[in-house]
FINU-677431 format. One record per residue (C-alpha): residue in three letters; x, y, z. Coordinates in Angstrom, 1 decimal. Example, Ala and Ser with C-alpha at 12.3 -4.5 7.8 and 13.67 -1.06 7.14 Angstrom:
R loke     xx     yy     zz
R  ALA   12.3   -4.5    7.8
R  SER   13.7   -1.1    7.1
This chain:
R loke     xx     yy     zz
R  MET   47.1  108.6    6.7
R  THR   49.2  105.9    8.5
R  SER   50.6  106.4   12.0
R  VAL   54.1  106.4   10.4
R  GLU   53.1  109.3    8.2
R  ARG   51.7  111.2   11.1
R  LEU   55.1  111.0   12.7
R  SER   56.7  112.7    9.7
R  PRO   60.0  110.8    9.8
R  PRO   62.9  112.2    7.7
R  LEU   64.3  110.2    4.8
R  PHE   67.2  108.1    6.1
R  ASP   70.1  106.6    4.2
R  GLY   69.8  103.7    6.6
R  ASP   66.7  102.1    8.1
R  LEU   63.8  103.3   10.3
R  VAL   62.1  100.4   12.1
R  PHE   58.8  100.7   14.1
R  GLY   58.3   97.1   15.2
R  GLY   59.5   93.5   15.3
R  PRO   62.8   92.0   16.4
R  ALA   64.7   95.3   16.2
R  LEU   62.5   96.9   18.9
R  GLU   62.6   93.8   21.0
R  ALA   66.4   93.9   21.0
R  ALA   66.5   97.6   21.7
R  ALA   64.2   97.2   24.7
R  ASP   66.8   94.9   26.4
R  ASP   70.6   94.9   27.0
R  PHE   73.4   92.7   28.2
R  GLY   72.4   93.2   31.8
R  HIS   68.9   91.8   31.2
R  LEU   67.8   93.8   34.3
R  VAL   65.8   96.6   32.8
R  ARG   63.4   96.7   29.9
R  ARG   62.3   99.9   28.2
R  GLU   60.2  100.0   25.0
R  PRO   61.3  102.5   22.3
R  LEU   59.0  104.0   19.7
R  ALA   61.4  103.3   16.9
R  VAL   64.9  102.2   16.0
R  VAL   67.1  104.1   13.5
R  ARG   69.9  102.2   11.9
R  PRO   72.2  104.9   10.5
R  ARG   74.3  104.4    7.5
R  THR   76.0  107.8    7.7
R  ALA   76.6  110.5   10.3
R  ALA   74.0  112.5    8.5
R  ASP   71.5  109.9    9.5
R  VAL   72.4  110.5   13.2
R  VAL   71.9  114.2   12.6
R  ARG   68.4  113.6   11.1
R  ALA   67.4  111.2   13.9
R  THR   68.6  113.7   16.6
R  ARG   66.8  116.6   15.1
R  TRP   63.6  114.6   14.4
R  ALA   63.5  113.5   18.1
R  ALA   64.3  117.0   19.4
R  GLU   61.6  118.7   17.4
R  ARG   59.0  116.3   18.9
R  GLY   60.3  116.3   22.5
R  TRP   61.3  112.7   22.3
R  LYS   64.5  111.3   23.9
R  ILE   67.1  109.5   21.9
R  ALA   69.5  106.8   23.0
R  PRO   72.6  105.8   20.9
R  CYS   73.4  102.1   21.3
R  GLY   76.5  100.2   20.0
R  GLU   76.6   96.5   20.8
R  GLY   74.0   96.7   23.6
R  HIS   76.4   95.8   26.4
R  SER   75.0   98.2   28.9
R  LEU   74.1   96.6   32.3
R  TYR   71.1   98.7   33.5
R  GLY   69.2  100.3   30.6
R  ARG   71.8  103.1   30.0
R  ALA   71.3  102.8   26.2
R  GLN   67.5  102.3   26.3
R  VAL   64.6  104.8   26.1
R  ASP   60.9  104.6   26.9
R  GLY   58.8  105.9   24.0
R  GLY   61.8  107.5   22.2
R  ILE   64.3  106.6   19.5
R  VAL   67.1  104.1   19.8
R  VAL   69.9  104.8   17.3
R  ASP   71.5  101.4   16.6
R  MET   75.1  102.4   15.7
R  SER   76.3   98.9   15.0
R  GLY   76.0   99.3   11.2
R  LEU   78.1  102.5   11.2
R  ASN   81.3  100.4   11.7
R  GLY   83.9  101.2    9.1
R  VAL   87.7  101.5    9.8
R  HIS   89.3  104.2    7.7
R  ASP   92.5  106.0    7.0
R  LEU   94.9  103.6    8.6
R  GLY   98.2  105.4    9.0
R  GLU  101.6  104.7   10.7
R  ASP  100.4  105.8   14.2
R  GLN   96.6  106.5   14.0
R  VAL   93.3  105.3   12.5
R  ALA   89.8  106.7   12.0
R  VAL   87.1  104.5   13.2
R  ASP   83.3  104.7   13.0
R  ALA   81.7  104.6   16.4
R  GLY   79.8  101.4   15.8
R  ALA   83.0   99.4   15.1
R  THR   84.0   96.9   17.7
R  TRP   87.5   96.9   19.2
R  ARG   87.9   93.4   17.6
R  SER   87.2   94.8   14.2
R  VAL   89.6   97.7   14.7
R  LEU   92.4   95.3   15.8
R  ALA   91.7   93.0   12.9
R  GLU   92.5   95.9   10.6
R  THR   95.5   97.4   12.4
R  LEU   97.3   94.2   13.5
R  PRO   98.3   93.0   10.0
R  ARG  100.1   96.4    9.8
R  GLY  101.9   95.6   13.1
R  LEU   99.8   98.2   15.0
R  THR   97.4   98.2   17.9
R  PRO   95.5  100.6   20.1
R  PRO   97.5  101.1   23.3
R  VAL   94.5  100.1   25.5
R  LEU   92.1   97.3   24.7
R  THR   89.1   96.2   26.8
R  ASN   89.2   92.6   28.0
R  PHE   86.1   91.9   25.9
R  LEU   86.7   93.1   22.4
R  ASP   83.1   93.0   21.2
R  LEU   82.3   96.4   22.6
R  SER   81.8   99.3   20.3
R  VAL   84.3  102.1   20.1
R  GLY   81.7  104.8   20.7
R  GLY   80.4  102.9   23.7
R  THR   83.6  102.6   25.6
R  LEU   84.7  106.1   24.8
R  SER   81.5  107.3   26.4
R  VAL   82.5  105.8   29.7
R  GLY   86.3  105.8   29.7
R  GLY   87.6  102.3   28.6
R  LEU   89.8  100.4   31.1
R  GLY   92.1   97.6   30.1
R  GLY   95.1   95.6   31.2
R  THR   97.5   98.2   29.9
R  THR   95.8  101.2   31.6
R  HIS   98.4  101.3   34.4
R  ARG  100.9  102.2   31.6
R  TYR   98.8  104.1   29.0
R  GLY   95.7  105.4   30.8
R  LEU   92.2  105.0   29.4
R  GLN   91.0  104.4   25.9
R  THR   89.6  108.0   26.0
R  ASP   93.2  109.2   26.7
R  GLN   94.2  107.8   23.3
R  VAL   91.7  109.7   21.3
R  LEU   93.1  112.3   18.9
R  GLU   89.9  113.6   17.4
R  LEU   86.1  113.0   17.5
R  GLU   83.2  113.6   15.1
R  VAL   80.1  114.2   17.2
R  VAL   76.4  114.9   16.7
R  THR   75.4  117.2   19.6
R  GLY   72.0  117.0   21.2
R  ASP   70.8  120.0   19.2
R  GLY   71.7  118.2   15.9
R  ARG   75.0  119.8   14.9
R  LEU   77.7  117.6   13.4
R  LEU   81.0  118.9   14.8
R  THR   84.6  117.8   14.9
R  CYS   86.6  118.3   18.1
R  SER   90.0  117.5   19.5
R  ALA   92.5  118.7   22.1
R  HIS   93.1  121.7   19.8
R  GLU   89.6  122.4   18.3
R  ARG   86.4  122.7   20.3
R  THR   88.2  121.4   23.4
R  ASP   85.2  122.0   25.6
R  LEU   83.2  119.5   23.5
R  PHE   86.1  117.1   23.3
R  ASP   86.5  117.0   27.1
R  ALA   82.7  116.8   27.6
R  VAL   82.1  113.8   25.2
R  ARG   85.0  111.6   26.4
R  ALA   83.6  109.7   29.4
R  GLY   80.6  112.0   29.2
R  LEU   78.0  109.2   29.4
R  GLY   76.4  110.2   26.1
R  GLN   75.0  113.3   27.6
R  PHE   76.4  115.9   25.2
R  GLY   76.7  114.2   21.8
R  THR   76.6  111.0   19.9
R  ILE   80.1  110.0   18.8
R  THR   80.0  109.0   15.1
R  ARG   83.7  108.7   14.4
R  ALA   86.9  108.7   16.4
R  ARG   90.6  109.1   15.4
R  LEU   92.6  106.9   17.6
R  ALA   96.3  106.7   18.4
R  LEU   98.1  103.5   17.5
R  MET  101.4  102.0   18.7
R  PRO  103.6   99.1   17.4
R  ALA  102.2   95.7   18.4
R  PRO  104.6   92.9   19.4
R  GLU  104.4   89.6   17.6
R  ARG  104.7   87.5   20.8
R  VAL  103.8   88.0   24.4
R  ARG  104.2   85.9   27.5
R  ARG  101.4   85.6   30.0
R  TYR  101.9   84.9   33.7
R  THR   99.0   83.8   35.9
R  LEU  100.4   83.7   39.4
R  ALA   98.7   82.3   42.5
R  TYR   98.7   83.8   46.0
R  PRO   97.4   82.5   49.4
R  ASP   95.9   85.8   50.4
R  LEU   94.9   89.3   49.3
R  ALA   97.9   90.9   51.0
R  GLY  100.4   89.0   49.0
R  LEU   98.6   89.7   45.8
R  VAL   98.5   93.5   46.4
R  ARG  102.1   93.6   47.5
R  ASP  103.3   92.1   44.2
R  GLN  100.9   94.0   42.1
R  ARG  102.3   97.3   43.5
R  LEU  105.8   96.1   42.8
R  VAL  105.0   95.2   39.2
R  VAL  103.5   98.6   38.6
R  GLU  106.3  100.5   40.3
R  ASP  109.1   98.9   38.3
R  GLY  107.3   98.6   35.0
R  ARG  108.3   95.1   34.2
R  ALA  104.9   94.2   32.5
R  GLU  102.9   95.9   29.9
R  HIS   99.6   94.3   31.0
R  LEU   98.6   93.9   34.7
R  GLN   95.3   92.8   36.2
R  GLY   94.3   90.7   39.2
R  ALA   91.3   88.7   40.3
R  ILE   89.8   87.0   43.3
R  ILE   87.9   83.9   42.2
R  ALA   85.5   82.0   44.5
R  GLY   86.0   78.5   43.0
R  GLY   85.2   75.0   44.1
R  ALA   88.6   74.7   45.8
R  GLY   88.1   77.8   47.8
R  ARG   88.9   81.5   47.2
R  GLN   91.8   81.9   44.7
R  TYR   93.9   85.1   44.4
R  GLN   95.5   85.6   41.0
R  LEU   97.9   88.1   39.5
R  GLU   97.8   88.3   35.7
R  MET  100.7   90.0   33.9
R  VAL  101.8   90.0   30.4
R  VAL  105.2   91.0   29.0
R  PHE  105.6   92.0   25.4
R  ALA  108.5   91.0   23.2
R  ARG  111.0   93.9   22.9
R  ASP  113.2   94.0   19.8
R  GLY  111.7   90.6   19.0
R  GLU  112.8   89.0   22.2
R  LEU  110.9   88.1   25.4
R  PRO  112.7   88.7   28.7
R  PRO  113.7   85.6   30.7
R  ASP  111.3   84.3   33.3
R  ALA  113.8   84.9   36.1
R  GLU  113.9   88.6   35.3
R  VAL  110.1   88.9   35.1
R  LEU  109.5   87.0   38.3
R  ALA  112.3   88.5   40.4
R  GLY  111.2   89.5   43.9
R  LEU  107.7   88.2   43.6
R  THR  106.3   86.1   46.4
R  ASP  103.7   84.0   44.6
R  ASP  103.1   80.3   45.0
R  ARG  105.2   79.4   42.1
R  ALA  103.9   75.8   41.9
R  GLY  100.3   77.1   41.5
R  GLY  101.1   79.5   38.6
R  ARG  100.9   79.2   34.9
R  VAL  103.1   80.6   32.1
R  GLU  102.0   80.8   28.4
R  GLU  103.6   82.2   25.3
R  GLN  101.1   83.6   22.9
R  SER  100.8   85.7   19.7
R  TYR   99.5   89.2   20.3
R  TRP   96.2   88.3   18.7
R  GLU   95.8   85.3   21.1
R  TYR   96.5   87.6   24.0
R  ALA   94.0   90.2   22.9
R  LEU   91.3   87.5   22.5
R  SER   91.9   85.7   25.8
R  PHE   88.4   86.6   27.1
R  ASP   86.9   84.6   24.3
R  ALA   87.5   81.3   26.2
R  LEU   85.4   82.5   29.2
R  GLU   82.7   83.8   26.8
R  SER   82.5   80.4   25.1
R  ALA   82.3   78.6   28.4
R  LEU   79.4   80.8   29.5
R  ARG   77.6   80.5   26.2
R  SER   77.9   76.7   26.4
R  THR   76.1   76.7   29.8
R  GLY   73.6   79.3   28.8
R  GLN   74.9   81.7   31.5
R  TRP   75.9   84.3   28.9
R  SER   72.2   85.1   28.4
R  ASN   71.3   85.3   32.1
R  PRO   71.1   88.6   34.0
R  HIS   74.4   90.4   34.7
R  PRO   74.1   92.4   37.9
R  TRP   77.7   93.6   37.9
R  LEU   79.2   96.2   40.1
R  LEU   82.2   98.3   38.9
R  THR   83.9  100.7   41.3
R  VAL   87.3  102.3   41.9
R  LEU   88.9  102.3   45.4
R  PRO   91.5  104.7   46.8
R  GLY   94.9  103.0   46.9
R  SER   95.6  103.9   50.6
R  THR   92.6  101.8   51.8
R  ALA   91.9   99.6   48.9
R  GLU   93.2   96.4   50.4
R  ARG   91.2   96.9   53.7
R  ILE   87.9   97.9   51.9
R  ALA   88.2   95.0   49.4
R  GLY   89.0   92.6   52.2
R  ASP   86.0   93.7   54.2
R  ILE   83.6   93.4   51.3
R  LEU   85.0   90.1   50.2
R  GLY   84.3   88.8   53.7
R  THR   80.6   89.3   53.1
R  LEU   80.4   87.6   49.7
R  THR   79.7   83.9   49.1
R  ALA   80.4   81.8   46.1
R  ASP   76.7   82.2   45.1
R  ASP   77.1   86.0   45.1
R  LEU   79.5   85.6   42.1
R  GLY   78.5   82.4   40.4
R  GLU   80.7   79.5   39.1
R  TYR   82.5   81.7   36.6
R  GLY   82.3   85.0   38.5
R  ARG   85.3   86.9   39.9
R  VAL   86.3   90.1   41.6
R  THR   88.8   92.1   39.6
R  PHE   91.3   94.1   41.6
R  TYR   94.5   95.8   40.5
R  PRO   96.4   99.1   40.9
R  ILE   96.5  102.0   38.4
R  PRO   98.6  105.1   38.8
R  THR   96.2  108.1   38.4
R  GLY   98.9  110.1   36.7
R  ARG   98.3  108.0   33.6
R  ILE   94.7  109.2   33.3
R  THR   94.0  112.6   31.8
R  THR   90.3  112.4   30.7
R  PRO   88.6  115.2   32.7
R  LEU   85.2  113.6   33.4
R  LEU   86.5  110.2   34.5
R  ARG   86.1  110.4   38.3
R  LEU   88.8  108.8   40.5
R  PRO   89.7  109.0   44.1
R  ALA   92.2  111.8   44.7
R  GLU   95.3  109.6   45.2
R  GLU   98.4  108.6   43.3
R  THR   97.2  105.0   43.0
R  VAL   93.7  103.6   42.7
R  PHE   92.3  100.1   42.4
R  PRO   89.4   99.0   40.2
R  PHE   87.2   96.8   42.3
R  ASN   84.6   95.0   40.2
R  LEU   82.1   92.3   41.0
R  VAL   81.8   90.4   37.8
R  ARG   78.8   88.1   38.5
R  PHE   77.4   85.3   36.4
R  PRO   74.3   83.9   38.1
R  VAL   73.8   80.2   37.4
R  ASP   70.2   80.7   36.3
R  GLY   68.0   83.5   35.1
R  ASP   65.9   83.7   38.3
R  PRO   64.6   87.3   38.5
R  ALA   64.5   87.2   42.3
R  GLN   68.2   86.3   42.5
R  ALA   69.1   89.1   40.1
R  GLU   67.0   91.6   42.0
R  ARG   68.7   90.6   45.2
R  MET   72.1   91.2   43.6
R  VAL   71.0   94.6   42.3
R  THR   69.9   95.5   45.9
R  GLN   73.2   94.3   47.2
R  ASN   75.1   96.4   44.6
R  ARG   73.5   99.5   46.1
R  VAL   74.6   98.5   49.6
R  LEU   78.1   97.8   48.5
R  TYR   78.4  100.9   46.5
R  ASP   77.4  103.0   49.5
R  ARG   80.2  101.3   51.4
R  VAL   82.6  102.1   48.7
R  ARG   81.5  105.7   48.5
R  ALA   81.7  106.2   52.2
R  ALA   85.3  104.9   52.1
R  GLY   86.3  107.5   49.4
R  GLY   85.7  105.2   46.3
R  VAL   83.8  106.1   43.2
R  LEU   81.6  104.3   40.6
R  TYR   83.0  103.2   37.3
R  PRO   79.8  104.1   35.4
R  VAL   78.9  100.7   34.1
R  SER   77.0   98.9   36.9
R  GLY   73.9   97.0   37.5
R  PHE   71.8   99.2   39.8
R  PRO   69.9  102.4   39.5
R  PHE   71.7  105.7   39.9
R  THR   69.7  108.9   40.7
R  PRO   70.4  112.5   39.7
R  ASP   71.5  113.2   43.3
R  ASP   74.0  110.2   43.0
R  TRP   75.4  111.7   39.8
R  ARG   75.8  115.2   41.3
R  ASP   77.7  113.5   44.2
R  HIS   79.7  111.4   41.7
R  PHE   80.9  114.4   39.7
R  GLY   81.4  116.6   42.7
R  GLU   83.3  119.8   41.9
R  ARG   83.0  119.0   38.2
R  TRP   79.2  119.0   38.4
R  PRO   78.7  122.7   37.5
R  ALA   80.8  122.3   34.4
R  PHE   79.0  119.1   33.5
R  ARG   75.6  120.9   33.8
R  SER   76.9  123.9   31.8
R  ALA   78.1  121.6   29.0
R  LYS   74.6  120.0   28.9
R  GLU   73.0  123.4   28.4
R  ARG   75.5  124.2   25.5
R  PHE   75.4  120.9   23.6
R  ASP   72.0  119.3   24.5
R  PRO   69.8  122.2   25.7
R  GLY   66.6  120.1   25.1
R  ARG   68.0  117.3   27.2
R  VAL   67.4  114.8   24.4
R  LEU   70.3  112.5   24.7
R  THR   70.8  109.2   26.6
R  PRO   68.0  109.4   29.3
R  GLY   68.7  105.9   30.5
R  GLN   71.7  107.2   32.5
R  GLY   69.3  109.1   34.7
R  VAL   71.7  112.0   35.1
R  PHE   69.3  115.0   34.8
R  ALA   66.0  113.2   35.5
R  ALA   65.2  109.8   36.9
R  ALA   65.1  107.1   34.2
R  ALA   61.8  105.3   33.7
R  SER   61.1  102.5   36.0
R  PRO   62.4   99.1   35.0
């Protein structure tokens, strides 16, 4: 009897792999900071395959880790000695209607947009990088440049198909099994594996105009960001601090969409702003070009090899009342080497009233600021990456002490005590949902929520 036979695997419609490149890939992720060796990789072809894999793992006391495109930063979708479910092949786009679409969890946002845009439709919120899986971003929240207007990607979900940790295939929505619906959205993969999502769509403009505005300091950037959010002049708003060769640069990025086929005049869009007009840039683009704007940075990083280096990023959210001060204090401690040639700190306001996903933790204020260290080390030196991981912990503690929270995609370890602190008053409900939907604590151990994840 072979070792595979002794494991008694079920018959899958897709593939079951016990070695080779598939396991090598599943032991790593985009962060390249943690390595965990799975026992096997399942490549489901149907939701029934996910049910089989989950039950198979649960019956044997193994852990199971769903993985989309592998863009986690610290082993969140990895598992030591368990089963990785590679969802990338479960990637269909179905039932495209006038204002909604059904999407398999392994589909990327790029592939969703490629289907909806020819019909003049788009998801209201897109991540900057479109090659993330739908199931992956819905498990953490999903921020984008239009979040200040429409909320999170999880706020645009109409219905989910989910395989719970005890192997049940269930459908949930705001009207059916609402407890599961509210647990799975931004639930860190702790309660179920999303296999399909029904997403809201809205009309997409044919043309947009992008404004990249320059500022001499953080105060001017924040003042104009707040004004743009308050008066609603732009559909897309983000901001960045870039440690470039010419010194630190402060940038406001806003995009206006064509309304009734027409773009508003520049004078109207720029009225009252205090940017350094000579240092700015204005571009008219198609909506597709706008959505794919991150591709240029990705291409540059791939050309230098930095795309494959470790990514010790730190993603947090600051309270609006103190965001400028906290960000300024932390920026004062960072050097150009802490970010890398292509690195940046993203920083922009979001009204919390736009966000309705229960498990997404935010400071209890009307406005908050994502504050993200997007680092691209020049080389793959493990010592440099480890130094940045250690720095992330120090900076997170400063953010937390100032009333900020983690956006749960970051390159440093998070302990069960950290998670209890993170969820705060929602922790009892979170723990109760785990007991209902994943009583064997099978799912997504790499998050380290209920027990410490295995050592890197």
